[in-house]
N, C-alpha and C positions, 0 to 999 in steps of 0.2 A: 535688660532685666534689673530690676531694681535691687537695691543694696538690702542687707538684712535688717539694718536700722530702719529704711522705709517701711518694709514688710512688718516690723514690729509697731511702728507708729500708726500703720493703717488698722492693724489688729486693735490698738488701743482706742483708735476713733471709733472703730465699728462696735466696740464694747460699750464706750463711755456715752455715745449719744442715746441709744434706747434706754441705757441705765438712768440718765439724767431725767429723762421723760417720765419713766416709772417713779423714781424718787420725788420729783415735784407732786405727782398725784398721791402718793403714799405719805409725803410730808404734810399735805393739806388735812388728810385724814387726822394724822397725829397731832396736829395742832388742835382740831376740834375734840379729839378725845381728851387731850390735856385741859381744854377749856371745861369740859364736863367734870373731869377730876376737881379742878380748881373751883368749880361753882359748889360742888358738894363739900369742900373743905371750908370754902367762906361761910356757908349757911350753918354747918353742923360742927365744924371744928374737928379735932383728932379726939373724939368721945365716943360714947356708946352706941349711938344711932349709926355714926359713919363707920364703926367696927363692925357692926351688925350687917351693914349694907355690903361692905366689900367681902366679908366672909360669906354672905348669903349669895351674892353673885358670882363667887370665886369657881365653883363648880360649873355652873352654866356657861361662864364666859370661857373657861379653860377648855371644856368639851367643845364648845362651839368653835373655838380656834382649831381644835383638832379636826373636827368636821371639814373645816376650810381647807386643811392641809391634805385630807383624804381626797377632796374634791379636785384640788389642783394637781396631786401626784398621780392619782388613779383615775378618776372619773374623766378629766379633761382629755387625756390621751385616748381614752375609750370612746368619749363622744366624738372626738377628731376623727377616728377610724370609721364610726358609724355614719358620721355625716358625709365624708368624702365618699364612701361606698353608696351610700343612699340617703339622702337629706331627710326624707319621710321617716326612715328607720331611727334616725338620731332624734328626732322629735318624739317618736314613740316611746323610745327608752326613757328620754327625760320625764315625759308625761306619767308613765308608769311608776318611776321612782318617786316622783313628787307626790302623787295621790296616796301611794303606799306609806309614805312618811307621814302624810297628813292623817290617816287613819290611825297610825301608831300614836301620833301627838294626842288625838282626841281621847284614845284610850288612857295615855299617860296622865292628861288634865284631870280626869275622874278620880285618879289616886294621888294626886300632887298635895292635897291638903293633909291626908294622913301621913303621907311621906315627909312632908315638911316638919310636922311635930317630931317624928322619929329622928330625922337628921340633925335637927336643932339639938336634941338631947345629946347626940353621940358625938358631935363635932364642936359644940360650945365649951370654951375653955372657962376657968375661973372668972377672967376678967370680960367674958362675953354675957351680955342679957339674953337668956333663951328666947323670952317672949319677943323681944325685937328680932331676933334671927328668924324665928318661925313665921314672922309677918313678911319679912322679905322673901324667905324661900317659898313661901305659898304662892308668890306672884312670879319668881325668876325661874322656878323649876320647869314651867311650861315652856320657857324659851329654848330647852334643849330640843324639843321637836322642831320649833321654828328655825334653830340655827341648822339642823339637819337638812330641812327642805331648802333653806337658803343656799347652803353649800352645793347641793344639786343644781339648782337653777344658776348659780354663779359659774359652775363647771361647765354647763351648757354654753352659756353666754361667752365664755373664754374661748371655748372651741370655736365658736363663730367669730374669734378676734375682735369681741367687743369689750375690751380691758377696761375702758374708762368706768363701767357701770360698777365695778367692784368697788372703788373709791367713793362713787356717789351714794352707793347703798349704805355705807358705814357712816358717811357724812350726815345722811338723812337722819340715821339711827341717833347720832349724837346730837343733832339739831333739835330734834323732836323731845329728847331726853331733857335737855336744858330748858326748853321752852315750857315743858310742864312743870317743871320745878318754879319757874319765874312768873308763870302766868297764874298758877293757882297755889298762892302762899299756904293756904289752908291745909294743903296735901304735903307739907313739909315734915314729914314723919317718915318712920321706917317703910310703913305700907305704902307711902307716897313714893319712895324712892323705888321700891319695887315696882309699883304700878307704872312709874316712868320708864323704867328699864323694859318692862313687859310691852309697853306701848310703842316704844321705839323699835323693838324687835319685830313688832307685827307690821309697822309702817315700812320697814326694810324687805320683808318677805312679800308685801303687796306690790311694792314697787318692781321687785324682781320678776313676780308672777306676770305683772304687766308688760314687760319686756320679753319674757321667754314664752309667753301664751301657751301653757300646758294645757292640753285638750282632754276632758274625760272620755271621750270617744276612743282613746287609744287603749283604754283598758280592756277592751273586747274587739280590736281590730283583727283583720284576717292575719294568718300566719302567726297566731298568739303563741302556740306551743313552743315554736322555734325560738321566738324572742324571749320567752320566758326562760327557756334553757339558757340562752346567752346571759340573762342577769345572773343565772344561779352559778354559771362558770365564773363570772366576774367576782360574785361575792366570795366563792372558795379561793380564788388565787390572791385576794388581797387581805386575806384574814390576819396574817401575821403583821404586815406593815401598819394596817389600821389598828390592830390591838396595841402596837408600839406606841402610835401616837395619842391613843386614847389614854393609857397608863403614863406617858410623859407629860400629857396635859394636867394631871392630877398632882404633878409636883408643886405648883404655884398654890392650890388649896391646901396642900399639906403644909406648907411653910406657914401659911396664914392661921392654920389650926395651931401649929406650934406658938405663933405670936400671941394667940389668943390666951395663953397661960401666963403671959407677961402681964405688965401694966395696962390699964385703960388706955386706948389709942394706939396700941402697938400694931394691931393689925392695919389701921389707916396709914400710919407712917410707913409701914413695910409697902403697901400698895403704892404710896405716892412716890417713893424713892425708885421703886422698880419702874414704874411708869415713865418717870423723869428720864430714866439713862437707858434702860433696854429697849425702850421705845424710839430713843433717838438711834439706837444701834441697828434696829429693824428697818427705819426710814432709809438709814444710808446703805444697809447690806441686803436687803431684800431684792431689790431691783437689779442690783449687780449679780446676785446669784441666779436670779431667773434668767437673765440674759446668757449667763455662762453655761447654765444647765441646757438651754435650747442650743447653743452653739456645740457644745460637748456632743449631745445627742446627735446633732446632724454629722459631726464628724466621725463619730463611732460608727453610724450607720453606713457612711461613704468609706469605711475601713482607713482613716486617716489618723493615725495615733499623734502624728507629729502635730496636726491641727489642734487637738485636744491639748497637748502639752504647751503650745504657744499661746492658746486662749486662757488657759489656766495660769500660766507665767504672769501674763499681762494683767489677768484679774486679780491676782494675789497682790501684785505691786499696787494697783489702784485702790484695792481694799484697805491695805496698810496705810496708804497715803491719805486716806479718808477717815478710816477709825482711830488711829493712833492719835492725831491732834484732836479729833472729837473728843476721846477719853482723856487726853490731858487737860483740855480746856475745861470739861466738867469737873474734873478733880480739882483744879485750881479754883474754879469759881464755885465750889459746892455749898459754901454758906450763903452768898448773896442769892444763889438759884433757889435754894431752899427758903430763904426769907422773902424773895419777890413771889414766888409762886404760892406759898402757903402761909406766909406770915400774916398775923392779925390778933384780934382780941382773943379769939378763941384757939389760937396757935401760937403760944408764948416762945419767948427766947430759948427756953431750955429744949422744947420740942424742935424747934428749928436747927439748933446745934446737933440734936440726936439725928434728925433727918439728913442733916449735912453729911454725918460721917457714914451714914448708910448709903447715901447718894455716891459718895467717893468710892465706896467699895464695890458697889455694882458698876460704876464708870470704869473702873479698872479691867472688868470682865468684858468690855465692849469689844475689843478686838478678837478676843477668843469666841464670843458670842457670833461674831459674823463669820469667822473663819472655818468653823467647823462644817457648815453645810457646803462651803466652796470646796473644801479638801475632800469631801465625801462626794462630789459631783461625778468624778469617772465612774464609780460604782453604779450610781443611778443611770447614768447614760449606757452602762453595759447592760441593764436590766436586773442588776443584782440589788434586790432590796433588802435581803436577808442580813447582810453585813452591817449596812448602816442601822437596821433595826436593833441588831445586838449591841452596836456601839452606843445607841441612844439609851438602851435599857441599863447598860453598865453605868453610863454617866448618871442616869436617874438614881440608881441604888446607892452610889458613891456619894451624891450630892445629899441624899436624905440622910445616910449615916453620919456624914458630917455635920449636918443640920442638928441632928439629936444630940451629938457631943457639944458643938459650940454653943447652942442655945443655952445650956445649962450654966455656961460660966460666962458668956459674953452677951447674952440677951438677943435683942433684934440685931445688933451689929454682928453677932456670930452667924446668923442666917445668911448675910450678905457676904461675909468672908468666907463661909463654907462654899456659897455658890461660886465666888471668884476661884478659889482652889480647884473645884471640881471643873469649871469651865477651861481653866489652864491645862489641866490633866488631860481633858477630852480633847483639846485642839492638838496637843502632843501626840496623842494616840492617832487621831485622824491623819495627822501629818505622816506617821509611821505606816498607817494603813496605805496611804497614797503611794509612798515610796516603794511599798512591797507589792502592791497590786495594781497601781496605776502608772501612768507616764512620770518619767523623773523630771522634774522641774528645775531649770537653770537657776532660778532666784536664790535658792538656798546657798549658792556658793558666791552670791554677790555680796561680799562683806562691805564694800564702799556704800551700797544701797543702805545696809541696815545701819551703818554708822551716820549716815547722813539723816536717816529718820530719827534715831536717838538725839542727835545734836539739834535737829529742827523741834523736836517735842520740848526739849530742855529751854530752849530759847524762847518757845511759845510760852511756857509756864512761866518763866520770869518776866517776859514782857506783859503779859495780861496780869500778873499779880501786881507788878510795879504800877501800871497804869490806873488799875481800879483803886488801890490805896491812895495814889496822888488824887484822883478825881473825887474821892469820898471827901476830901479836904475842901473842894471847891464847890461842887454841885449842892443844890440844897437837899436836905434830909427828906427821907420819905419815899414811897414807891417810886414816883417819877425819877427822882434823883437816882435811885438805885438802879432802875432800869436803864437811865442813859449811862452811867458808869459801867455797867455790865455789857452794854451794846457796845460802846467805844472800845472797852478793854477786848472784847471778842474779837472785833474788827482787827485792831493792833495785833494782837496775838496771831491771828490766822495769817495776817500780811507779813508777819515777821517769819513764820514757818514756811510761808510760800517763798519768800526771799532766800532763805537759808538754802532751802532744797534747789532752787534754781541756781544759785551760786555754786553750789556743790555738785552740779550737773546731773541732777535726776531728770531723766529724759522727759517723763510724763509732765513735769512742771515746765519744762522748756517748750514742749509742744503746746501746752496750754497757753503760756504766754505769747508764743506765734500767733496762735489763734486769736487771741485777744486783740493784740495789736492789729491783725487783719481786719477783724471786725470794726476796730475804731477807725482805722485807715478809710475803709469802705463807706462808713457812716459820713466821715468828714468830706469825703469826695462827693458823695451824693447831695449832701448839704450845699457844698459848693457849686455844684452843677445847677441846684435848684435856684440859689440866689443868683447865679450868672443869668439864668433864664428869666427871672423876674426884672433884673436890671435892663436886659435888652428889651 
C-alpha cells in the first residue's frame, strides 16, 4: 500500500495534467482576444468611439457568456444522458433547440433597430455619444440570438468530448474581427466595429453548425410529443440557475454604464483593465475548476466523500500556487503592462497611469475570482444549484451597491476596488459554506503552506521590481525595450517564487521539479543514444 504522500502526489498529477491541457487551449484564445482589444485601442484610443463600442457590446457579450455557462452547467449533462441512452435522441434534442433559437433570433433581428435607439437613450451617460452607441447596438444586439444558438451547439459537442472546438470557435471569432478592421480601413467607425463583432459571431455559429450538423427534419420526427415534453421539463428545472447567470452577467454592463458618467474614455479604460487581469485569472482557473468539478461529481456519484475532500484540497493548493504569484506579478508590473498594451499617441501617459491603478485593483481580486467556483464545487456535485445561485446573487447585489458608493468618490478606480472587496467577501462566504455543507479540507490548518506562499509572493514582487528597474537603464527605450524588460523580470520573478516554495518544502513544487528533472534526463538519454547510433 502506498503512503499518504504518494496518494496525494498522484491526485495532484491527475488534476494537473488535464488542467494544463485545457489551460493551453484557453490561453491561446485569451491571447487572441487581447490582440482584438489592443487592435481597437491602437486604432481608436480611449475616446468616444471605443467607449461606444465597449458599452454597445457589453450586454451582448455578457449575456453570451451567461449562455455559455448555462450550456456547460445544464445542457451538457443533459446531452450526455440523452446521447448515452440513444445517440439519435441527443441529436434530435440539439437540432430542435438550435432551430427554435434561430426562429427567435429572426424575430429579434426585426426589432433590433428600434430597440437599439431606446437602449442607447437609457444606458448612455453624459460622457457617451448616443448616436455612436446606437450604431453599435444596431449590429451587436442580433448577436444575442447567435450566442444562444452557439451555446447549444457547443454543449452538444462537449457532450461528445470534442472539447477543442470551443477554443477554436472563439479564436475564429477574434481573428475574423481583427481581419475586418485591418483589411477594410474605411469601416473603422463605430458601425464598422459593430459590423466586425456581428460578422465574427456569424462565422463562429457557422463553424459550430458545420461540426454539429443540426437537421431540420428532427423538428417533426417520430415520438415528437414525448421529446418535446422532455424539453419542457428541462426548461422548468433550470429556471433559477439560468436566471441567476443572466442577472449576474449584467454586472459588467452596469459597471460600464456607471463609467459612462465619468470622463470620456472611462468605459474603454475599465474594459481594458478588466480584460488584462480577470481574463488571466479565467485562463489559469477555468481549466482547474472544470477538472475538479468532474472529479467531485464522480466521487459524489460513487459515494466517496473522502475522494471529494482529497481532490478539493489538492485543487485548492494548486489554485493558490498559480493565482497568488500571477496576481502579485500583475500588481508589481501594472504600469509597464498598461503602457506596453495600450500606450501610444491616442493613449497618453495619464491614461496609462490610471489604467495601471485599475489593473492593480482587479489583479488583487484574481485569487478570490478563481477560488469561489472551486469552493462551491461540492454543492454543484451534489446537485444543489439553489445555494450557489443565491450566493452569486448576494455577491452581485453587494458589488453593485459598493460600485454606486465608490464611483462617486473614487471614479473608475472605485469600481475596481468595489469589485475587489466584494470578491474577497464572496470567497470568505464560499469557504464558510464549504465548511458547513461540504467536506472539511485539511489545507486550512496548514499554516506552513500559507506562510511559504506569502513569503514567495513577497520575494517575487521584490525580484521582478528590481530587475525591471535595472533593465530600464540598460535596454533601449520604446515598446521592444519595455517588452524585453517586462519579459525578463517576469521570468526571474516566477523563478524566484518557485525556488522559495521548493526550498520551503511545498510538495507540489518539489513534485514539479522532480518531473522536470526526469524529462530533461530522458531527453538527454535519447539524444545520447541517437548520437551513439550515428557514430557506429
